N, CA, C and O atoms as a CHARMM CRD file, in Angstrom:
* protein
*
  200
    1    1 MET  N    -24.35500   1.33600  74.13100 PROA 1      0.00000
    2    1 MET  CA   -24.14400   2.17700  72.94700 PROA 1      0.00000
    3    1 MET  C    -23.79500   3.61700  73.34800 PROA 1      0.00000
    4    1 MET  O    -22.91400   4.23600  72.75000 PROA 1      0.00000
    5    2 ILE  N    -24.48200   4.13600  74.34900 PROA 2      0.00000
    6    2 ILE  CA   -24.21000   5.50100  74.80500 PROA 2      0.00000
    7    2 ILE  C    -22.78900   5.57800  75.37700 PROA 2      0.00000
    8    2 ILE  O    -22.08100   6.56100  75.15500 PROA 2      0.00000
    9    3 ARG  N    -22.37800   4.54500  76.10700 PROA 3      0.00000
   10    3 ARG  CA   -21.03100   4.54500  76.70000 PROA 3      0.00000
   11    3 ARG  C    -19.94800   4.57400  75.62400 PROA 3      0.00000
   12    3 ARG  O    -18.88100   5.15200  75.83000 PROA 3      0.00000
   13    4 ASP  N    -20.21700   3.96300  74.49700 PROA 4      0.00000
   14    4 ASP  CA   -19.23600   3.96500  73.40000 PROA 4      0.00000
   15    4 ASP  C    -19.11700   5.35200  72.76200 PROA 4      0.00000
   16    4 ASP  O    -18.05300   5.70800  72.25600 PROA 4      0.00000
   17    5 GLU  N    -20.19200   6.13100  72.78300 PROA 5      0.00000
   18    5 GLU  CA   -20.19400   7.43800  72.13400 PROA 5      0.00000
   19    5 GLU  C    -19.52000   8.51800  72.97900 PROA 5      0.00000
   20    5 GLU  O    -19.04600   9.51200  72.43000 PROA 5      0.00000
   21    6 ILE  N    -19.46700   8.34800  74.28900 PROA 6      0.00000
   22    6 ILE  CA   -18.90000   9.37500  75.17100 PROA 6      0.00000
   23    6 ILE  C    -17.40700   9.64300  74.87600 PROA 6      0.00000
   24    6 ILE  O    -17.02600  10.80900  74.77500 PROA 6      0.00000
   25    7 PRO  N    -16.54200   8.60700  74.73300 PROA 7      0.00000
   26    7 PRO  CA   -15.13800   8.89000  74.44300 PROA 7      0.00000
   27    7 PRO  C    -14.94500   9.65200  73.13300 PROA 7      0.00000
   28    7 PRO  O    -14.09400  10.53700  73.04700 PROA 7      0.00000
   29    8 ASP  N    -15.73200   9.31000  72.11500 PROA 8      0.00000
   30    8 ASP  CA   -15.63600  10.01500  70.83600 PROA 8      0.00000
   31    8 ASP  C    -15.98400  11.49200  71.00800 PROA 8      0.00000
   32    8 ASP  O    -15.33000  12.36600  70.44000 PROA 8      0.00000
   33    9 PHE  N    -17.00900  11.75200  71.78800 PROA 9      0.00000
   34    9 PHE  CA   -17.44300  13.12900  72.02100 PROA 9      0.00000
   35    9 PHE  C    -16.36200  13.93100  72.74400 PROA 9      0.00000
   36    9 PHE  O    -16.05800  15.05900  72.35600 PROA 9      0.00000
   37   10 SER  N    -15.77800  13.34600  73.80000 PROA 10     0.00000
   38   10 SER  CA   -14.74000  14.04700  74.54700 PROA 10     0.00000
   39   10 SER  C    -13.51000  14.26900  73.67300 PROA 10     0.00000
   40   10 SER  O    -12.82900  15.28700  73.79900 PROA 10     0.00000
   41   11 TYR  N    -13.22700  13.32000  72.79200 PROA 11     0.00000
   42   11 TYR  CA   -12.09700  13.45900  71.86200 PROA 11     0.00000
   43   11 TYR  C    -12.35500  14.62900  70.90900 PROA 11     0.00000
   44   11 TYR  O    -11.45500  15.42300  70.63100 PROA 11     0.00000
   45   12 GLU  N    -13.59300  14.72800  70.41100 PROA 12     0.00000
   46   12 GLU  CA   -13.94000  15.82400  69.50200 PROA 12     0.00000
   47   12 GLU  C    -13.82400  17.16800  70.20500 PROA 12     0.00000
   48   12 GLU  O    -13.34300  18.13600  69.61700 PROA 12     0.00000
   49   13 VAL  N    -14.26300  17.23600  71.46400 PROA 13     0.00000
   50   13 VAL  CA   -14.17400  18.48500  72.22400 PROA 13     0.00000
   51   13 VAL  C    -12.70700  18.87300  72.40200 PROA 13     0.00000
   52   13 VAL  O    -12.34900  20.04100  72.24900 PROA 13     0.00000
   53   14 GLY  N    -11.86200  17.90200  72.72200 PROA 14     0.00000
   54   14 GLY  CA   -10.43500  18.16200  72.86500 PROA 14     0.00000
   55   14 GLY  C     -9.83000  18.64900  71.56500 PROA 14     0.00000
   56   14 GLY  O     -8.99700  19.55600  71.56400 PROA 14     0.00000
   57   15 TYR  N    -10.24300  18.05400  70.46200 PROA 15     0.00000
   58   15 TYR  CA    -9.74200  18.44800  69.14700 PROA 15     0.00000
   59   15 TYR  C    -10.15500  19.88500  68.83500 PROA 15     0.00000
   60   15 TYR  O     -9.34800  20.67500  68.34400 PROA 15     0.00000
   61   16 LEU  N    -11.41500  20.21900  69.12100 PROA 16     0.00000
   62   16 LEU  CA   -11.90500  21.57100  68.86500 PROA 16     0.00000
   63   16 LEU  C    -11.16200  22.58600  69.72800 PROA 16     0.00000
   64   16 LEU  O    -10.83900  23.68000  69.26400 PROA 16     0.00000
   65   17 LYS  N    -10.88900  22.22300  70.99400 PROA 17     0.00000
   66   17 LYS  CA   -10.15200  23.13200  71.88000 PROA 17     0.00000
   67   17 LYS  C     -8.74900  23.38200  71.33800 PROA 17     0.00000
   68   17 LYS  O     -8.27700  24.51900  71.34000 PROA 17     0.00000
   69   18 GLY  N     -8.08100  22.33000  70.87500 PROA 18     0.00000
   70   18 GLY  CA    -6.74400  22.47800  70.31300 PROA 18     0.00000
   71   18 GLY  C     -6.75500  23.37600  69.09400 PROA 18     0.00000
   72   18 GLY  O     -5.87500  24.22100  68.93200 PROA 18     0.00000
   73   19 TRP  N     -7.74900  23.19800  68.23400 PROA 19     0.00000
   74   19 TRP  CA    -7.90000  24.00500  67.01900 PROA 19     0.00000
   75   19 TRP  C     -8.14600  25.46900  67.37600 PROA 19     0.00000
   76   19 TRP  O     -7.57300  26.37500  66.77000 PROA 19     0.00000
   77   20 TYR  N     -9.00900  25.68300  68.37100 PROA 20     0.00000
   78   20 TYR  CA    -9.35100  27.03400  68.83600 PROA 20     0.00000
   79   20 TYR  C     -8.11700  27.74800  69.37000 PROA 20     0.00000
   80   20 TYR  O     -7.87700  28.91200  69.04900 PROA 20     0.00000
   81   21 PHE  N     -7.33000  27.04000  70.19200 PROA 21     0.00000
   82   21 PHE  CA    -6.13500  27.65800  70.76900 PROA 21     0.00000
   83   21 PHE  C     -5.07100  27.91600  69.71100 PROA 21     0.00000
   84   21 PHE  O     -4.31600  28.88300  69.81900 PROA 21     0.00000
   85   22 THR  N     -4.99800  27.06200  68.68200 PROA 22     0.00000
   86   22 THR  CA    -4.05000  27.29000  67.58400 PROA 22     0.00000
   87   22 THR  C     -4.41200  28.57900  66.86000 PROA 22     0.00000
   88   22 THR  O     -3.53500  29.37800  66.53200 PROA 22     0.00000
   89   23 ILE  N     -5.70400  28.78400  66.61100 PROA 23     0.00000
   90   23 ILE  CA    -6.15900  30.01600  65.94500 PROA 23     0.00000
   91   23 ILE  C     -5.86200  31.22400  66.82500 PROA 23     0.00000
   92   23 ILE  O     -5.39600  32.25100  66.33100 PROA 23     0.00000
   93   24 LEU  N     -6.12800  31.10800  68.12500 PROA 24     0.00000
   94   24 LEU  CA    -5.84900  32.21500  69.04200 PROA 24     0.00000
   95   24 LEU  C     -4.36700  32.56300  69.03200 PROA 24     0.00000
   96   24 LEU  O     -3.99300  33.73500  69.03800 PROA 24     0.00000
   97   25 ASP  N     -3.52100  31.52100  69.01700 PROA 25     0.00000
   98   25 ASP  CA    -2.07600  31.73000  68.95900 PROA 25     0.00000
   99   25 ASP  C     -1.69300  32.52600  67.72500 PROA 25     0.00000
  100   25 ASP  O     -0.93200  33.49000  67.81200 PROA 25     0.00000
  101   26 ARG  N     -2.21400  32.12700  66.58600 PROA 26     0.00000
  102   26 ARG  CA    -1.88500  32.81400  65.33100 PROA 26     0.00000
  103   26 ARG  C     -2.37600  34.24700  65.34500 PROA 26     0.00000
  104   26 ARG  O     -1.67300  35.14900  64.88900 PROA 26     0.00000
  105   27 ILE  N     -3.57500  34.46800  65.86300 PROA 27     0.00000
  106   27 ILE  CA    -4.11900  35.83000  65.95200 PROA 27     0.00000
  107   27 ILE  C     -3.23100  36.68100  66.85500 PROA 27     0.00000
  108   27 ILE  O     -2.95900  37.84200  66.54900 PROA 27     0.00000
  109   28 ALA  N     -2.78000  36.10000  67.97200 PROA 28     0.00000
  110   28 ALA  CA    -1.91100  36.83500  68.89900 PROA 28     0.00000
  111   28 ALA  C     -0.59900  37.21400  68.22000 PROA 28     0.00000
  112   28 ALA  O     -0.12900  38.34300  68.36100 PROA 28     0.00000
  113   29 ILE  N     -0.00300  36.26700  67.47800 PROA 29     0.00000
  114   29 ILE  CA     1.25800  36.53300  66.78500 PROA 29     0.00000
  115   29 ILE  C      1.06700  37.65900  65.76800 PROA 29     0.00000
  116   29 ILE  O      1.88500  38.57500  65.69100 PROA 29     0.00000
  117   30 VAL  N     -0.01500  37.58900  64.99000 PROA 30     0.00000
  118   30 VAL  CA    -0.29900  38.62000  63.98600 PROA 30     0.00000
  119   30 VAL  C     -0.53500  39.96600  64.66200 PROA 30     0.00000
  120   30 VAL  O     -0.04100  40.99300  64.19700 PROA 30     0.00000
  121   31 ALA  N     -1.28900  39.96100  65.75800 PROA 31     0.00000
  122   31 ALA  CA    -1.58600  41.20900  66.47300 PROA 31     0.00000
  123   31 ALA  C     -0.31000  41.84900  67.01300 PROA 31     0.00000
  124   31 ALA  O     -0.13800  43.06500  66.92100 PROA 31     0.00000
  125   32 ILE  N      0.58500  41.03400  67.57400 PROA 32     0.00000
  126   32 ILE  CA     1.85600  41.55100  68.10100 PROA 32     0.00000
  127   32 ILE  C      2.68600  42.14100  66.96200 PROA 32     0.00000
  128   32 ILE  O      3.24500  43.23100  67.09100 PROA 32     0.00000
  129   33 ALA  N      2.76200  41.41200  65.84800 PROA 33     0.00000
  130   33 ALA  CA     3.53500  41.90100  64.70000 PROA 33     0.00000
  131   33 ALA  C      2.95000  43.21700  64.18700 PROA 33     0.00000
  132   33 ALA  O      3.69500  44.14800  63.88300 PROA 33     0.00000
  133   34 LEU  N      1.63100  43.30000  64.09100 PROA 34     0.00000
  134   34 LEU  CA     0.98100  44.51700  63.62000 PROA 34     0.00000
  135   34 LEU  C      1.23400  45.67700  64.56800 PROA 34     0.00000
  136   34 LEU  O      1.53100  46.78500  64.12200 PROA 34     0.00000
  137   35 SER  N      1.11900  45.43900  65.87100 PROA 35     0.00000
  138   35 SER  CA     1.32600  46.52400  66.83300 PROA 35     0.00000
  139   35 SER  C      2.76300  47.03400  66.77100 PROA 35     0.00000
  140   35 SER  O      3.00400  48.23500  66.89200 PROA 35     0.00000
  141   36 LYS  N      3.73100  46.11000  66.57900 PROA 36     0.00000
  142   36 LYS  CA     5.12600  46.52700  66.44300 PROA 36     0.00000
  143   36 LYS  C      5.30900  47.37000  65.18900 PROA 36     0.00000
  144   36 LYS  O      5.99900  48.38900  65.21600 PROA 36     0.00000
  145   37 THR  N      4.69100  46.94400  64.09000 PROA 37     0.00000
  146   37 THR  CA     4.79400  47.69400  62.83100 PROA 37     0.00000
  147   37 THR  C      4.17800  49.07800  62.98600 PROA 37     0.00000
  148   37 THR  O      4.75600  50.07300  62.55000 PROA 37     0.00000
  149   38 ILE  N      3.00200  49.13800  63.61000 PROA 38     0.00000
  150   38 ILE  CA     2.32400  50.41900  63.81800 PROA 38     0.00000
  151   38 ILE  C      3.17100  51.31900  64.71800 PROA 38     0.00000
  152   38 ILE  O      3.28500  52.51800  64.46500 PROA 38     0.00000
  153   39 ALA  N      3.75800  50.75000  65.75900 PROA 39     0.00000
  154   39 ALA  CA     4.58400  51.52600  66.68500 PROA 39     0.00000
  155   39 ALA  C      5.80300  52.11100  65.96800 PROA 39     0.00000
  156   39 ALA  O      6.13800  53.28000  66.15800 PROA 39     0.00000
  157   40 THR  N      6.46300  51.29700  65.14700 PROA 40     0.00000
  158   40 THR  CA     7.64400  51.80400  64.42900 PROA 40     0.00000
  159   40 THR  C      7.22500  52.86100  63.40700 PROA 40     0.00000
  160   40 THR  O      7.92700  53.85500  63.21700 PROA 40     0.00000
  161   41 THR  N      6.09100  52.65100  62.75400 PROA 41     0.00000
  162   41 THR  CA     5.60500  53.63400  61.78000 PROA 41     0.00000
  163   41 THR  C      5.32300  54.96700  62.46700 PROA 41     0.00000
  164   41 THR  O      5.68800  56.02600  61.95700 PROA 41     0.00000
  165   42 LEU  N      4.66900  54.90800  63.63000 PROA 42     0.00000
  166   42 LEU  CA     4.38300  56.13200  64.38500 PROA 42     0.00000
  167   42 LEU  C      5.67400  56.80600  64.82300 PROA 42     0.00000
  168   42 LEU  O      5.79700  58.02900  64.76100 PROA 42     0.00000
  169   43 ALA  N      6.63400  56.00600  65.26500 PROA 43     0.00000
  170   43 ALA  CA     7.92300  56.56200  65.69300 PROA 43     0.00000
  171   43 ALA  C      8.60600  57.27300  64.53100 PROA 43     0.00000
  172   43 ALA  O      9.14500  58.36700  64.69500 PROA 43     0.00000
  173   44 TRP  N      8.58200  56.64700  63.35300 PROA 44     0.00000
  174   44 TRP  CA     9.20300  57.25600  62.17900 PROA 44     0.00000
  175   44 TRP  C      8.49100  58.53500  61.77300 PROA 44     0.00000
  176   44 TRP  O      9.14500  59.52800  61.45500 PROA 44     0.00000
  177   45 THR  N      7.14200  58.52900  61.78000 PROA 45     0.00000
  178   45 THR  CA     6.41000  59.73900  61.38000 PROA 45     0.00000
  179   45 THR  C      6.68200  60.85700  62.37600 PROA 45     0.00000
  180   45 THR  O      6.81400  62.01400  61.97500 PROA 45     0.00000
  181   46 ARG  N      6.76800  60.54100  63.65800 PROA 46     0.00000
  182   46 ARG  CA     7.08300  61.55900  64.67100 PROA 46     0.00000
  183   46 ARG  C      8.49300  62.10500  64.44400 PROA 46     0.00000
  184   46 ARG  O      8.73100  63.30900  64.54400 PROA 46     0.00000
  185   47 TYR  N      9.39900  61.22000  64.14500 PROA 47     0.00000
  186   47 TYR  CA    10.79400  61.60900  63.92700 PROA 47     0.00000
  187   47 TYR  C     10.90900  62.54900  62.73000 PROA 47     0.00000
  188   47 TYR  O     11.66400  63.52100  62.76400 PROA 47     0.00000
  189   48 TYR  N     10.14700  62.24800  61.66400 PROA 48     0.00000
  190   48 TYR  CA    10.22600  63.07800  60.46800 PROA 48     0.00000
  191   48 TYR  C      9.44200  64.39000  60.59500 PROA 48     0.00000
  192   48 TYR  O      9.81800  65.40000  60.00000 PROA 48     0.00000
  193   49 THR  N      8.35400  64.37100  61.37200 PROA 49     0.00000
  194   49 THR  CA     7.54600  65.60400  61.48300 PROA 49     0.00000
  195   49 THR  C      8.17200  66.58500  62.45900 PROA 49     0.00000
  196   49 THR  O      7.90000  67.78200  62.36900 PROA 49     0.00000
  197   50 LEU  N      8.99900  66.12100  63.38700 PROA 50     0.00000
  198   50 LEU  CA     9.63400  67.02800  64.35400 PROA 50     0.00000
  199   50 LEU  C     10.72300  67.86600  63.68300 PROA 50     0.00000
  200   50 LEU  O     11.36500  68.68400  64.34200 PROA 50     0.00000
């Protein structure tokens, strides 16, 4: 019975890892987009204040 449960457990761990990395990917994409937006905003404010 224990031997039957081990593959299910490893499958669940793999599934959780995939889900975790998908979330990390999305956070990275959002962070990059935000940093680009902030950088352009700062560039524009500097351009207008000079």
